[in-house]
C-alpha positions in Angstrom: 61.2 14.1 -101.5 64.1 11.6 -100.8 63.5 8.1 -99.0 64.6 9.3 -96.0 62.6 12.4 -96.0 59.5 10.3 -96.7 60.6 8.1 -93.3 61.0 11.3 -91.2 57.5 12.5 -92.5 55.9 9.3 -91.6 57.3 9.2 -88.2 56.3 12.7 -87.9 52.7 11.9 -88.8 52.6 9.2 -86.0 54.3 11.5 -83.2 52.0 14.2 -83.8 49.1 11.6 -83.5 50.4 10.3 -80.3 50.9 13.9 -78.7 47.3 14.4 -79.4 46.5 10.9 -77.9 48.5 11.0 -74.8 46.4 14.1 -74.0 43.2 12.8 -74.5 42.7 14.0 -78.0 42.3 10.6 -80.5 41.5 13.0 -83.5 45.3 13.1 -84.5 44.8 9.6 -85.8 41.5 9.8 -87.1 42.9 12.8 -89.3 45.8 10.7 -90.8 43.5 7.5 -91.1 42.1 6.4 -94.6 38.5 6.1 -94.9 39.0 2.3 -95.5 41.3 2.0 -92.4 41.4 -1.4 -90.3 42.2 -1.4 -86.8 43.2 -4.2 -84.2 43.1 -3.4 -80.6 44.0 -5.8 -77.9 41.1 -4.7 -75.7 38.7 -5.3 -78.8 37.2 -9.0 -79.6 37.1 -7.8 -83.6 38.6 -6.0 -86.0 37.1 -2.4 -86.8 36.7 -1.6 -90.6 36.6 1.8 -91.6 37.0 5.4 -90.3 33.4 5.9 -89.1 33.9 2.4 -87.0 37.2 3.9 -85.7 35.8 7.3 -85.0 32.7 5.6 -83.0 35.5 3.6 -80.8 37.9 6.7 -80.4 34.8 9.0 -79.3 34.5 6.5 -76.4 37.9 7.2 -75.4 38.2 11.1 -76.0 39.6 12.5 -72.6 39.9 9.1 -70.9 43.5 8.7 -72.2 46.6 10.7 -70.5 50.4 9.9 -70.5 52.7 12.3 -68.7 55.4 11.0 -70.7 55.9 8.7 -73.6 58.5 7.4 -76.0 58.8 5.6 -79.4 61.5 3.1 -79.5 63.2 1.4 -82.6 60.9 3.0 -85.3 61.4 1.3 -88.6 60.0 2.6 -92.0 60.1 -0.1 -94.8 58.7 1.3 -98.2 57.3 -0.3 -101.2 56.3 2.2 -103.6 53.1 4.1 -102.3 52.8 1.9 -99.1 54.9 2.1 -95.9 55.0 0.0 -92.9 56.2 2.0 -89.7 56.8 -0.5 -86.8 57.6 0.7 -83.1 57.6 0.2 -79.7 55.7 2.4 -77.4 56.4 3.2 -74.0 54.1 5.8 -71.7 54.2 6.8 -68.4 51.2 8.3 -66.1 51.6 9.2 -62.6 55.2 8.7 -62.4 55.3 4.9 -63.3 55.7 3.1 -66.6 52.0 2.3 -67.2 52.2 0.3 -70.5 54.4 -1.2 -73.1 53.3 -1.8 -76.8 54.1 -2.8 -80.0 52.8 -1.1 -83.1 52.5 -1.7 -86.9 50.9 1.0 -89.0 50.6 0.5 -92.5 50.6 3.8 -94.7 49.4 4.3 -98.0 50.5 7.6 -100.1 47.3 9.0 -101.9 47.4 12.1 -104.0 50.8 12.9 -102.2 49.4 12.5 -98.6 50.2 9.5 -96.3 47.0 8.0 -94.3 47.2 5.0 -91.9 45.3 2.0 -93.9 46.2 -0.4 -91.0 46.9 -0.3 -87.5 47.7 -3.0 -84.9 48.5 -2.2 -81.4 49.6 -5.0 -79.0 50.9 -5.2 -75.5 54.5 -6.7 -75.3 55.4 -9.6 -73.2 56.7 -6.9 -70.7 53.3 -4.7 -70.6 50.9 -4.6 -67.9 47.1 -5.0 -68.8 45.1 -1.9 -68.2 43.1 -1.7 -64.8 
């Protein structure tokens, strides 16, 4: 698989997980997160360490998240061997209005031929709105 195909593979994993997320199902991200994943969220005081902690957090959100429309803007994949960093902006709409604008950084590691997220960082952009 060439580098461009690897970039598309990573972006496809992210899009599939976001599709599920925007329909209230966080399992798409859990499925592609490594056991040693670390996670930063602007609504949490501390980093979450490990897929077990991330699962507990996401289970509290299951069915609570929805977006009628969303898009990934300016995605970029930077690779170094079996590591890849995906950065993008995420915009989502609910009820006809733009709800939130995010910046996202996902660090992927390829293990046994499979890309997994090992680090996630979501932050609201300066143009974002705080959740109600």
